[in-house]
Structures are given as structure tokens and as C-alpha cells.
N, C-alpha and C positions, 0 to 999 in steps of 0.2 A: 362780618359783623361790621355794623353801624351803630354812632352813637346821634342821634337830629341830623343825619344826611351829611355826616362830619365822619370822612372815612378814617380806621382807629390808628397809629404808627402802632410800631414793637411795643412804645413803650406804656402808650393805653389800653393795648389790648394786656399786658402786665400785671396794670394796674386794676385792673375790670374782673381779671381770675382768680391775684389778690385778693378782695373786697371777699369774692365769690368765698375762698377755700375760710376767711372771718369768720364766715355768714354761719359754711358749712360747720362749722369751730364749735359753734353761742347755740346751732338748730339740733344740731345731732349729725354724725358724719349718717346714720342708721333710718332718717328722716330725711336727710337728705337726697336717699336710693328711693324716696315717697316719691323727693317733687319732680323727680327728672321727666316719667312720664307724661304727666299735669302737661307739662312743660312743652312735649314733643307734640300732644294732642293739641293744648289750645295754641299751640301758635303758629300750628298746620293751621286749626280750623281760622282762627283770625288773620293771620298771614297779615301782623302787623308789628312796629316794631318803640316798645315796652323794654323787653328785654337789655337795658344800661345800669349804669348807675352813674351820681353823681355826689362828689359832697359836699359838704355845707358851701365850702370856700368855689369851687369848681361852678356855684350858683348864678349865673345875670340878676342879683340882687346887692342891696345895698348893703355897706358893713352892718349898720346896725342890725337887717334883717337877720345876718347870719350866724349873728351871736346868738339867736334864740330857731339855726333851723337846724331840723341834723339834714343827714343823709341820705340821697335820694335812693329808694329802690322798689324793685317792683313784691306789691306782695303774691308771695308761691301761689301763684291758685290750687294748691295741691289743699295749703290756707285756706284762702278764700271759701272752695266749694264746701269743707270740712264746718267748719263757721255756718254759712246762707245756708246749710239744710238746716242747723238747730235754731234759724230764726223763721224758715220757708214762707211759715203762715202770715206773718209779720212784714215782710215785701210785698207781696202779692198786693198791688196796689196803691203803696206805698212813695212817698216824698224821699228819695232818698239821697244826702248830702257826701262828697268824699270830701273830708280837707288833708291838703296837701296829693291833688287828684294825680301827680305829678301827669306820663302819658293816656291814661284814662285806661290800663286795662282792668282796675277795677268795675269802670265804669258799661264797660262795656260787655264784663261776665255774668253782674246783678243782674243784666237784662235776664236770661233766660230763666229769674225768681220772680219776674213777673211785675218789675214795679211802674207807677203808675205817669212818675220824673226824674229822670239823676242830672244830679248839679254835683260838676269839682269843683271843688276852691282853691284853687294854687296861682304862690305866688310869683314863681316866677314865668315869662313871656314866653323865653322857649318850649317850656314845659307846654303849656295854653298851646302855644302850635302845634304842640307836636301831639298833644290829647286830641285839635280839633279834625287835626287830618285824621286824627286813626280814628275818630267817631265815624269820621265822615265816612273814610272806607268801608270801617264795620257797619255802618247802619246801611249803603249803597248794596252791597255783596249780602248783607244777610233776610234783607229786604224786613227788615224791621216796621216800619209804619205804627205802629201801638205805643213807642216807650219816645218821649216826649223829651230833651235832654238841652244842655248849656254846660255852658264852661266859663268860670268867671275869670278873671285875672284879678287880683284884687288879695289884699292879705286877710288871712281869717280874721280878725276883729276888724273891719270892716266890713266885711261883707251883714247883710242885713237879710238874715235866709226864711224864707217865707214861713208863715208862721203853722201852714199844716205839713211843713216838712219833718218827717216821723223816724226816720232810720239813719244814725250819724255813724259814719265812719272814719276810724283811725288808725294809720300806719304808724305809729310815733315820730309825729310828723314834725312836733318840734317839745321844746323845753318844760317843766314845770309854768313858769309865771303865763307864759300863752296858752296853753292848756286848762287854766284853773279859770283864766278871764274868757273861755271859749263855752268853759262847763257855763258862768255866768249868767252870760248870755243864753246857753240853751232854759237856764234858772227863767229869768229874765219872760223868754216867747211862754213859756209856761205860764207865770201872767196871768199873758196876754190873751192866751188859749190854750185851756188845761187838756190834755192828751197824752197819749197812749205814746208813749217815745222806747226804741232801745241804739240804746250807742254800742258799737262795735270797737275793741280796740287792738288790732296788734304788735302784740311786741310790748307790750302795757308795763313798760318800764315809772310810768306815774300812774298805775290803778287807785293807788291808794287815795293821790287824792279826786276820783272821784265815792269813793264810799264817804269821804269825811264832809263833799258838797252834797251830801246823802241819797243818792245811789242806789239802786237796789242790786247785789249783783248775783245773775240769774246762774253766769256757765264764766268757768275759769277753769284752763291747760295752760299752767303756764312754768316752763325750767330755773333752774336758777341763773339763768344768762340771763331772764328774764321774757326772754322765746317763748312763744305762743297767745293765745286770747283770751280776753273774757270782756260777758256781753252786760250790759247795765239795761235793766229802765229804773224807766220813775217810779 
């Protein structure tokens, strides 16, 4: 297995599988067994490199940004499939934004539900480069010509998203301070263009902030370790 085109040492492999073990413990080992066939199927289907992890200290960003960042680990395909099917009618024709898009896994996966445009916002240059490589390979292989896509290398707070964007995706990308500020930007965009929006939040440790800031919870399945998902609408 490779990580960002760099061969893993024995220590790096141990670190990766140790992180997998920690995630398995919090998601639940039975659920992890459900993840495996999805990882195999889509790993073969997409044939791109998204299955690796980086903790916040390994990210190629400033020390200040590392403070409010979280570990990069890809969203399990099983969870993505389960969540997207709940809102598939909202995904068709949508402008979909993934905050903390990493290597582009979710952006590739969501295209099967028919969004008009997909946008990844990521502050790590290495992850942006990996996402661009993965998406180029994916779109060439799958002959997908109907979905526009873009990777933005910037901080989430610096990104002025399109006023027609209507689906926002988060996989525990940052701490509560940044979450709150991003939500505020979303609310300001609604003042400029009042529209129906959907917010999908995986591993939603800070989900109360969304409710406190006026969003309505429409789906929720979260365990005691804050693993699971919530979906909000305005």
C-alpha cells in the first residue's frame, strides 16, 4: 500500500493499522465487517489511492492550522452509501461541497447520485494534488462527462462557495471553532440566496452546534463514541 506515492516503511504500516484498529473500536467491530466488502468493491472499481491516514501533525500545513484540524481518514464507502441514499433526491442536480475533501473519495463516490457539480475544499496541498490525480483518473476511466468538478486548495474559512451550492459534506474535518464559523458562512449565503440546503455530517462530534445555529435535524444515527451520521436541513 502506498501513501501519497511514498512507499510505507514498516513503522508507517504499523501506524496505519493501529489507526484502523482504533477506528474499528469506536465504530464497532461488527460494523467494520460491513465496511470491508464495500472497501474491496469500490477500491477495485475506482482503482485510485484514497485508503490511507494522516494525523494533524503529518499534514503539510502551518502549526496554527494544525491546532484546529483533525486526522485525515477516508469516509467508509458503506457509510457514504447509506447516507447518500437517504438524500438521493437532493443530490441529483446539486452543487455538492466536501469540506476537508482529502484525496477525493467522497467526490468520486457521490457522482453516481447525479450532482451537477462537485467541489472539494482542502487545506493540504499534498492531499489536493492526490485528489486531482485521483479525480482525473476516475473521470477518464468512468467516461463521466456530465459532472463538473473542482478542487480548491484553501482554508475552509477563506473559501467563498457558490451561492447555488446546496449540499455540504463534513467528515469531522475540524474543531468546534472552525465548524461554527463555517456554519455562519453558510447562513450568510442563505441571506444572499434563500434556497433549500442539506448538510451531511459524518462522525458528528460537534453536531449540537448545527442545531444551536438553527438547522433542523432530519436524520441521525450516532453511537456513544460519536461515530455515525447526522443530516440537517435549513
